C-alpha positions, 0 to 999 in steps of 0.5 A, a space after each residue: 627758530 630759537 624760540 619757536 615764534 617771534 617774541 616782542 616786548 609788550 610796549 614795542 608790540 603796540 608801538 609797532 602796530 601803530 607804526 604799521 598802521 601809518 597809511 603813507 607807507 602802503 604806497 610802496 609795493 615792496 613795503 606793502 608786501 613786507 608789512 603784510 607778511 609782518 602783520 601775519 607773523 605778529 598774529 602768532 608772536 609771543 608778547 612779553 613784559 619788558 623784564 621777560 624779554 630775552 637779550 638776544 631777540 631783535 627789537 627797536 634800536 637793536 644792533 644786528 649783525 647779519 649774513 646774507 647771500 649778497 656779501 660779507 656780514 654787516 651790522 645794522 640798527 633797527 629803528 623807527 621810520 623817521 630815524 632810518 638812514 642807510 648811510 649810517 646803517 640804520 634801517 627802518 622797522 618797515 623796510 623789507 630787511 627790518 620787517 624780516 628781522 624784528 622778533 627773531 633771535 641770534 642764531 635764527 635764519 629768516 626766509 624773506 622775500 626782498 625786491 631781488 627775490 626770496 633770500 635767507 638772512 642769518 642772524 649772527 649777533 644781537 646787541 641791545 642799546 644801553 638803557 637809560 635809568 629812566 628807560 621803562 621798556 
């Protein structure tokens, strides 16, 4: 792990905790397990101000290129649950893959339990969206 711990931007950390608290996701066994593991990881995460957030760390709206044992490298955008659309390669922060990636950095390898069993995800690249002038992340 490049930074030895998950890194989250302060406002996004609070936003993620609110999203995780939404009870209707807890009906799905897979989501429940991923959210539980993410909750444990967040207890040890480093929370930083926006200007201290490294550009190579996965956060909300990041474009992430990963390699898995399932096939060739793929690029996804990590989004809030209501914006999730797998056909557009937008995965929810609460989906098993999204929960596995948040807070990790380019070059990290993540061990995570998916519905198909435990697997390793290699983070090949992380690209942040262009910020609007009014964006105060």
